Residue, then its C-alpha position, 0 to 999 in steps of 0.5 A: m457221886k464223883v460227878i456230883v462232887i466235881a460239879a459241886l466244887i465247880a459251883a463253889m469256885l465259880t461263886f467265889a470267883n464271881n464275888f471276889f474278882q468283881k470290879d467295884e467302882r463306887i466312890f464313897d467320898a462323894e459330897p452330899y448334894p445341897t437342895k431344899l424341900i418343896h413340900k412339908t414332909d415326914l422323914f422316915s427311918n428307911h426308904f419306905d413308908q411306915g411299916t414292917h416287912e419280912e426284911w425291913a421296918s420303917i417309922s416316921i422320925g420327924t417332919a420338915a417344912a417346905g423350903t427347908p435347906v437339906k443335904v442329900m446323903e445317899p440314894g435309896r430304892l424306889q426313888w427315895y433319898k436320905i437327907q440331912l437337916a441343919d441340926g444333924t437329923m437324918g431321914w428318908v423322903p420320896e424324891e418328889n419332895l425335893q426341888a428339881s435341879k437345873e441339870g438332871l440325869i435320865r432315870r435308869a429304866r430297863n427296856k424303856h426309851v424316853h420320848l421327847w415330844d414336840n408339844l403336850d397335846f396328847r392327841n397330836r404330839k410327835t416324838i422328836k427323839e428317843v433317849n436310850g440309857r443314861e444321859w445328862v439333860t438341862r431343864l428349861e421350863t416346867a409346865s402346869p400339871k395336866l390330868s391323865r384320862g384317869g384324873t391323875p395329875m401328870h407333870f412335864s418339863r421341857i429339856r435339852t439333851e446333850d446334842g442340843t435337841s429340846g422337847w417335853v418329857d414326863d418329869y418322872d423320867i428325869e432324876r431330881v437330884g443333880w449330883k454328878q456322882p451319887r454318894l454311896i455307902d459301903r454297907q454290909e448286912w450283919r446278923f447276930n444273936k440279940s443277947a450276945f450283941l447287947a452284951d458287946w455294945q451297950g456302954k460302948p462309944v457310938d463312934e465305934f459302932i458307926q465305924k463297925f457298921a457304917e453310916p447310920a440310915a437315919i438319926q433322930h434327936n429325942n429328949g437329949r438322946d440321939i437315936y441312930f438307926f441301922n437297917n443293915i443289922f438284924l438281931y435274933d431273939g428266939d423265934r423273933k427277928e428284929m430289924g431297924i436296930q437303934a443305937i440309943a446314945r447319950s453324950g456319945v455312949i450307947e445306953e441301950i439297943g432298940r428296934t424299929g420292927r420285929v417279925t416271927k421266923w418259923i425256924g425259931y420255933f425249932p429246938l436248938s435253933e438259937a444255939l446253932r446260929i453262928p454269926f461268924v458263918i452268917n456274916h463272913i462265910w456264906g457271902i463269898f458263895d452268894l452268886a446273886h451278890n453284886d459289888s460292881y457299880d458304875n459312876y452313876g451309882d447303878a449296879i452292873s454285871r460284866d460279861l467277859f465276852d459276848m456270846p450268841g443267845w443259844a450259847k448263853f442258854i446252854i451255859a445257863i442249863v449247865f450252871i443250873g445243873i452244877f448248882l443243884a449238885l452243890f445244893y445236893i452235896i450240902l444236904y448230903v453231908p449229915y447222911f454221909v457222916t451218919e452212914k460212916i458212923a453207923y458202919r463203924i458201930s456195925l463192926n461190933r459183932k455183939l450188936n444185932n441188925g435190929i440195934i444197928g438199924t435203930i442206931g442208923t435211923v436215930g442218927a439220921i434223924v438227929l443229925g439230919y435235924l441238927y444240920f437242917v436247923f443249922v443251915n436254915v439259921n445260918i444261910g440266908v438262901f435257905n430261909n427263903w425256901f424253908l418248905l422246899h428245904f424241909l421237904f428235901a431234907l425229909g426226903m433225904t432222911v427217909g431215903f437214907i433210912g430205907k437204904w440203910r435198912n436195905d443194906l442190913l437186910y441184904q449184906r449183914c449176916q444175921r448169925c455171924r454179923y459180918w458184912s458178908g451177904t452174897d446173892n444166892g438167886s431169887d424166886l417169883v412168889s406171886r404176880t397180881h394185876k392191880t387197878l387204881t381208880t382216882t376220882y378228882s373234885s371235878g368228877r373226872k376219873t383216871v384208871d391206872h393199871g399195873t402189875a405187882e410182883t412178890w419175890i424172895d431173894h435168897r442170901l448166903c453168908a460168904n464167911n466159910q465158918c458160918g455159911f448161914s442163908w436167909d431170905v428177903v421178901r421184895n415187892y416189885f411194881s411194873g408196867w403201869s399205864r393209864n387209860 
């Protein structure tokens, strides 16, 4: 156990250091990029088409005509951008709806080289250069769309790279927004109980709301009211999780809090799940121990990870195995806490000699179930990683509960004297009662059969109370299985 505790402490320190000391190169005061739309397009509240998913929701908040001047406010996932119209409306549009800039950046793509071709004849074209990584290029001309073998239109542009090489590339490989520095928003995720959140923010100035939760993901003007969309806020109401929270304001004051989408969370069906959800833990504590968290970005707006020094592949593999081991130790310690506490409480109660082993066993069993349940729910509603592995965590916690109850029952049978009720049991030898050969045949749905052979032994363990004033002896029946093999 000492080794596991030490490994868990190392894991905690590594995750804390990984997040605390990361270098953040984001520039939050970069200017919006002016451009215009080339197609009539819908604006959405999130960087997805309309819909609701486990972690996001998106709806259409309006339309804009082709030729409309816009400002690009920030990049999103999957080549979506947040734009702002002249009236202050903000929303997300796919990149292909934006006019391509004269200068553009080679799109970031892992393990992909961008090919510059000498012509657009698929059968005879030759690669004249490969661009690996980010590079600024200049668009020289755009060709008419060509049809792929499947009939899909393909768009190509002729570009010039920084070394003066000119050639044709797939339009997709060049970003359409030509800003030198992306405008990124320092936006944290927040999770709250709905009732408390409404009580805190209804009637408050919307400017305070924005200052707390960062620039909204979208803004819609509707019948004299302004709707501010925040995709970084999640509210919990019983078994429901609400996403795309809307701060609906009139004259700068929040009148009500709405939602864009809602899903059901299984953990919400468990009794006391809402009472055990503590926003302070969710929003401020667990994040510092999230190994996957990344706050480092380069001047292109790309998330980066930094290696302290280069290592050969075999060394990285060994380190990865060690890391997996110590983080499994951290996971084990997190789940072991309630059972450790239960054992200490049950042991203190067992020192009361008025209580027999049956009562002590019941107290330990009930305590393990109750505390294990409370801890299981607490961890699942407050620590995001366990929400994603709900079934695995449930089975792990169930196994630990059953294992603890079995260990506690075994300790009582062997160590606590039934007469004087001291923890004074000692070994007084064992006798083999019977040995039986067992055969287990298993038939699978395919018709295949397996036959396992083994030996079942029954032993009687003799115990003797070490208390000289008692001297009571008792027996414990123990079944033992050995020698299993499969034919």
